[in-house]
C-alpha positions in Angstrom: 0.0 0.0 0.0 2.7 2.5 0.9 4.8 1.7 -2.2 1.7 2.3 -4.3 1.1 5.7 -2.7 4.8 6.6 -3.2 4.7 5.6 -6.8 1.5 7.6 -7.5 2.9 10.7 -5.8 6.2 10.4 -7.7 4.3 10.1 -11.0 2.2 13.1 -10.2 5.3 15.0 -9.1 7.1 14.2 -12.4 4.0 15.3 -14.4 3.9 18.5 -12.3 7.6 19.2 -13.1 7.0 18.7 -16.8 3.7 20.7 -17.0 4.5 23.2 -14.2 1.1 22.6 -12.6 0.5 22.8 -8.8 4.2 22.5 -8.1 4.0 23.6 -4.4 1.3 21.1 -3.5 3.0 18.2 -5.3 6.3 18.9 -3.6 4.6 19.0 -0.2 2.9 15.7 -0.8 6.3 14.2 -1.9 7.9 15.4 1.3 5.1 13.9 3.4 5.4 10.6 1.6 9.2 10.6 2.2 8.7 11.3 5.9 6.2 8.5 6.2 8.6 6.1 4.4 11.5 7.0 6.6 9.4 6.6 9.7 8.3 3.1 8.7 11.9 2.2 8.0 13.0 3.4 11.4 10.2 1.7 13.3 10.6 -1.5 11.4 6.9 -1.9 10.5 6.7 -3.8 7.3 3.2 -4.2 5.8 4.3 -5.1 2.3 
């Protein structure tokens, strides 16, 4: 589930970079996804 969300956000981010649409929101979502990913790596919870 987490990997799916990360891939979707990365895809939207790349589209946003190319089309220059909603750049700030997409960057914010990417940062949030990264924080969640790092948190799960540190806590050791694996729900893959």
